[in-house]
Structure formats: C-alpha cells, structure tokens
LORO-384029 format. One record per residue (C-alpha): x, y, z; chain; residue number from 1. Coordinates in Angstrom, 2 decimals. Example, Ala and Ser with C-alpha at 12.3 -4.5 7.8 and 13.67 -1.06 7.14 Angstrom:
2
        u        v        w  chaine  num
    12.30    -4.50     7.80       A    1
    13.67    -1.06     7.14       A    2
This chain:
255
        u        v        w  chaine  num
   107.52   108.88   102.27       A    1
   108.01   108.43   106.10       A    2
   108.57   105.14   107.33       A    3
   111.54   102.92   108.58       A    4
   112.43    99.19   108.19       A    5
   111.32    98.44   111.28       A    6
   107.81   100.67   110.71       A    7
   106.27   100.58   107.58       A    8
   104.41   102.82   105.77       A    9
   101.89   102.26   102.55       A   10
    99.46   103.53   101.07       A   11
    96.74   101.20    99.22       A   12
    94.11   103.31    97.43       A   13
    92.35   105.28   100.25       A   14
    93.42   103.53   102.94       A   15
    97.39   103.99   104.66       A   16
    98.49   100.75   106.10       A   17
   101.41   100.72   108.61       A   18
   103.02    98.16   110.45       A   19
   105.04    97.84   113.51       A   20
   108.00    95.49   111.69       A   21
   110.04    93.83   114.53       A   22
   108.49    90.30   115.08       A   23
   112.32    89.22   116.57       A   24
   111.44    91.63   119.49       A   25
   107.72    91.21   119.98       A   26
   107.44    94.26   118.13       A   27
   108.53    96.40   120.64       A   28
   108.88   100.31   119.25       A   29
   111.80   101.97   119.64       A   30
   112.53   105.84   119.51       A   31
   113.00   105.57   116.44       A   32
   109.44   103.93   115.77       A   33
   107.50   106.32   117.70       A   34
   108.95   109.22   115.73       A   35
   108.46   107.10   112.79       A   36
   104.60   106.46   113.57       A   37
   104.58   110.12   114.23       A   38
   105.72   110.87   110.64       A   39
   103.37   108.31   109.07       A   40
   100.43   109.16   111.22       A   41
   101.04   113.00   110.23       A   42
   101.50   112.46   106.44       A   43
    98.20   110.36   106.42       A   44
    96.66   112.99   108.69       A   45
    97.66   116.13   105.56       A   46
    97.23   113.57   102.51       A   47
    93.69   114.43   100.63       A   48
    93.54   110.90    98.89       A   49
    93.58   109.40   102.36       A   50
    90.89   108.35   104.09       A   51
    91.29   105.43   106.59       A   52
    94.55   104.28   108.21       A   53
    95.22   100.73   109.53       A   54
    97.83   100.19   111.94       A   55
    98.88    96.15   112.29       A   56
   101.88    94.33   113.33       A   57
   104.73    92.05   111.49       A   58
   104.57    88.17   112.93       A   59
   101.78    86.10   114.91       A   60
   103.41    86.90   119.23       A   61
   102.70    90.68   119.22       A   62
   101.15    93.53   117.40       A   63
   103.15    95.52   119.40       A   64
   104.13    94.57   123.47       A   65
   105.20    98.12   124.09       A   66
   108.34   100.33   124.22       A   67
   111.62    98.16   124.24       A   68
   112.32    98.63   128.13       A   69
   115.92    98.29   127.16       A   70
   115.64   101.15   124.73       A   71
   112.73   103.71   126.00       A   72
   112.59   103.64   130.32       A   73
   116.09   104.51   130.69       A   74
   115.93   106.96   128.62       A   75
   112.35   108.43   129.64       A   76
   113.17   107.99   133.48       A   77
   116.43   110.39   132.42       A   78
   114.07   113.02   130.71       A   79
   115.76   112.47   127.86       A   80
   113.31   111.68   125.10       A   81
   109.74   113.54   125.18       A   82
   107.28   111.37   122.96       A   83
   105.20   114.23   122.95       A   84
   105.97   117.63   123.85       A   85
   102.33   118.92   123.82       A   86
   100.67   117.64   126.88       A   87
    97.05   118.64   125.59       A   88
    97.42   115.77   122.87       A   89
    98.40   112.27   122.90       A   90
    98.89   109.84   120.42       A   91
    95.98   109.87   117.30       A   92
    94.18   112.60   119.48       A   93
    94.34   115.36   116.86       A   94
    93.62   113.10   114.19       A   95
    89.94   113.28   112.72       A   96
    90.60   109.91   110.01       A   97
    89.37   106.98   111.47       A   98
    91.83   104.65   112.55       A   99
    91.32   100.91   112.35       A  100
    93.75    98.21   114.23       A  101
    94.64    94.52   113.34       A  102
    95.44    92.71   116.52       A  103
    97.47    89.49   116.45       A  104
    99.32    88.81   119.57       A  105
    99.80    90.63   122.25       A  106
    99.39    94.41   122.35       A  107
    99.61    97.48   124.71       A  108
    96.41    98.91   124.93       A  109
    98.43   102.67   125.18       A  110
    98.52   102.11   121.33       A  111
    95.01   100.45   120.56       A  112
    92.80   102.76   122.41       A  113
    93.79   105.77   119.91       A  114
    92.10   103.95   117.55       A  115
    88.04   104.05   116.52       A  116
    87.74   100.12   115.97       A  117
    89.65    97.11   116.48       A  118
    89.91    93.57   114.79       A  119
    92.18    90.62   116.58       A  120
    92.45    87.12   115.91       A  121
    91.98    84.80   119.06       A  122
    95.54    84.47   119.89       A  123
    95.32    88.39   120.73       A  124
    96.00    89.69   124.34       A  125
    95.73    93.27   125.92       A  126
    97.54    95.11   128.73       A  127
    99.44    97.95   130.23       A  128
   102.21    96.53   132.63       A  129
   103.68    99.66   133.42       A  130
   102.84    99.33   137.10       A  131
   104.60    96.31   137.11       A  132
   107.98    98.01   136.89       A  133
   107.40   100.91   138.86       A  134
   106.10   103.39   136.11       A  135
   102.38   104.19   134.56       A  136
   101.02   104.44   130.49       A  137
   101.68   108.11   129.91       A  138
    99.70   107.76   126.67       A  139
    96.19   109.10   127.20       A  140
    95.25   105.23   128.91       A  141
    93.96   106.60   132.05       A  142
    91.78   109.15   130.50       A  143
    90.47   106.59   127.60       A  144
    90.21   103.17   129.08       A  145
    87.74   104.33   131.74       A  146
    85.92   105.95   128.92       A  147
    85.89   102.90   126.95       A  148
    85.02    99.88   128.85       A  149
    82.95    99.75   132.80       A  150
    85.10   101.21   135.20       A  151
    86.08    98.36   137.43       A  152
    87.26    96.48   134.23       A  153
    89.49    99.44   133.57       A  154
    90.87    99.17   137.09       A  155
    92.15    95.86   136.54       A  156
    94.10    96.27   133.65       A  157
    95.47    99.12   134.99       A  158
    96.55    98.64   138.79       A  159
    97.33    94.93   137.86       A  160
    99.47    95.31   135.33       A  161
    98.02    92.02   134.37       A  162
    96.56    91.61   129.89       A  163
    93.03    90.12   129.15       A  164
    92.75    88.36   126.54       A  165
    91.01    88.58   122.96       A  166
    87.43    86.96   123.94       A  167
    86.98    88.99   126.98       A  168
    88.25    92.14   125.33       A  169
    85.67    91.53   122.72       A  170
    83.05    90.94   125.23       A  171
    83.97    94.25   127.27       A  172
    84.25    96.17   123.51       A  173
    87.50    97.10   123.17       A  174
    87.36    94.46   120.11       A  175
    84.86    95.39   117.42       A  176
    85.61    92.30   115.10       A  177
    87.23    89.09   116.36       A  178
    88.76    86.21   113.61       A  179
    90.13    83.26   114.27       A  180
    93.60    83.02   112.42       A  181
    96.12    85.45   113.01       A  182
    96.27    85.97   109.37       A  183
    92.97    87.10   109.25       A  184
    93.10    90.30   111.39       A  185
    94.76    92.45   108.74       A  186
    92.32    91.27   105.43       A  187
    89.14    92.09   107.71       A  188
    90.26    95.69   108.88       A  189
    90.71    96.48   105.56       A  190
    87.25    95.21   105.15       A  191
    85.97    97.68   107.50       A  192
    88.62   100.12   106.25       A  193
    87.01   100.32   102.74       A  194
    83.33   100.06   103.92       A  195
    84.12   103.33   105.54       A  196
    85.98   104.78   102.38       A  197
    82.70   103.86   100.74       A  198
    81.20   106.83   102.64       A  199
    80.73   110.53   102.13       A  200
    84.99   111.44   103.53       A  201
    83.93   115.16   105.18       A  202
    80.96   113.32   107.04       A  203
    83.42   110.62   108.17       A  204
    85.69   113.12   109.41       A  205
    82.92   115.67   110.76       A  206
    81.61   112.90   112.52       A  207
    84.66   111.83   114.23       A  208
    85.82   115.44   114.77       A  209
    82.41   115.93   117.21       A  210
    82.51   112.20   118.80       A  211
    86.69   113.61   120.30       A  212
    85.67   117.18   120.54       A  213
    83.06   116.89   122.73       A  214
    85.07   114.58   124.99       A  215
    86.93   117.53   126.07       A  216
    89.94   115.11   127.46       A  217
    92.45   117.83   126.56       A  218
    92.80   118.98   130.07       A  219
    92.36   115.61   131.11       A  220
    95.57   114.82   129.23       A  221
    97.62   117.60   130.94       A  222
    96.59   116.11   134.43       A  223
    97.76   112.62   133.09       A  224
   101.49   114.26   132.05       A  225
   101.92   116.33   135.14       A  226
   101.60   113.39   137.27       A  227
   103.42   111.23   135.30       A  228
   106.29   113.77   135.67       A  229
   106.21   112.54   139.54       A  230
   106.47   108.97   139.39       A  231
   108.79   109.43   136.20       A  232
   111.45   110.72   138.10       A  233
   110.97   108.34   141.53       A  234
   113.04   105.95   143.31       A  235
   110.72   102.99   141.78       A  236
   110.64   104.02   138.43       A  237
   114.57   103.27   138.30       A  238
   113.85   100.11   140.17       A  239
   111.66    98.73   137.82       A  240
   113.43    98.74   134.60       A  241
   116.99    97.74   136.64       A  242
   114.98    95.17   137.71       A  243
   113.62    93.95   133.98       A  244
   117.24    93.95   132.69       A  245
   118.56    92.11   135.52       A  246
   115.50    89.26   135.48       A  247
   114.43    89.67   139.50       A  248
   111.53    90.32   140.79       A  249
   111.74    94.37   141.97       A  250
   112.06    95.62   144.70       A  251
   109.77    98.73   145.51       A  252
   110.18   101.32   147.95       A  253
   107.37   103.78   146.98       A  254
   108.58   106.59   146.74       A  255
C-alpha cells in the first residue's frame, strides 16, 4: 500500500486517511512525500471500496507549511524534478471522489484548494508565500483561488504572500467548518466524510465530476505551467531560496 513514514496512508472503512507526518519540519513536503501523496491518491482513485479521502497533518503547529525549501526549491529551479508532468492537470484535479482537508496550524493553500471541503481549527492559517522568495505557486492556485473567494481577497493572498487566519478563511468561504481545538479538526472531518459516505457513491462522484469538468480549467493550468517556467528560471528564483537559507532579506532584480 502507498505511503511512507513521512506521509501516512490508511483505510478506515470507506474513508482513506492521509497524513503529513513530519511535524518537526512543520510537515513541509519533500519530493519523496509528494511522490507518496500522488501514489496514495492514485490508489484512492482506483479502489472501489473507498468513497472519501481525508487529508490531515500531524501535530498542531502546521498542517503542511508547503515545500521544504532546502529540499524542493533547488531541484525545481534547476528543472531536476517535475511534480506534475501533465500541464493540463494539478493535484487532485482528475479525482472525482470527494476530498476533505482537516487543518491544524498553518496550511499552504496549494494543497487545500484542490480539495472539496475544509475543516479547520481556530489555530489554523492559510497562505501562499512563494512571491516572498521570488517564486510563484504552480499547483493551480492562480486558477482555483480567484474562483473560490472574492478576487480582491485572492489577490491579497497571492500578491503579498502573507497568510490569513482561520476566522478570515471561514468568513470568505475557504473553510466549511471551524472547530475550537486542534485535536477536533480530524474527528470533525471524519464526521463530514461519514455523512458523504451515506449517500449513493455513483451520484456523489458524478456530482463532483460535473462540477470539475464544467469549469474547463485544463487550459488555464497549461497557462499557469507555461508562465511558471519563466519565473522558475529567473535570477530572482535563485536569489529567493538562497536568501532564505542564508537568513537574510532577498535582493530581487526583476529578471
């Protein structure tokens, strides 16, 4: 069965439970963890006995704070690692079974936006900080975020690179259910998943498929991927990670 010690994959009745399990590094993902995530979702997609997936994170400080810059950015900027070789797809974009995120602590919106519902604890935060390091998020956020929330809120998140808290995320519609304690997010997400599992699985999958395909976002993902390459190979994209690792403010030159 897919999964690694740093990305857990379990099957609980009709529900697939996946967990970022690197709390000492704020559950930041490595290339190996992303590979495990894709393999786990592929198994979830193919298993007829699984109806809903719940994606959680270990610990209370972070659900998943994004890529481990030490591990991810150097290989991406050098073109040595391609998370998704199909420019028409992004994470979860071809999965028509429901996906629910259970968020404690900080979460990168890149991996939340592709899901269908979100349960968050009040200590959660949501953001996309790539522009602060001379990069852009390339997992579909430019397509998904402005469609999920008001344009000006989406632009604030994308262009400032600063996070919003759980209450604000709930107010603008990024979060379905808000719970008080970090330990309550996963149980609440499991309750929501159980409600979905009570319904006809073919009807549920078809509902989601219609919604996803009606968006016709494949060409938008192609555009995002093409323009990401322009940023990925820039001087600023090399300077951002370098400044992060050297613990200094980046000196961007705009090329």
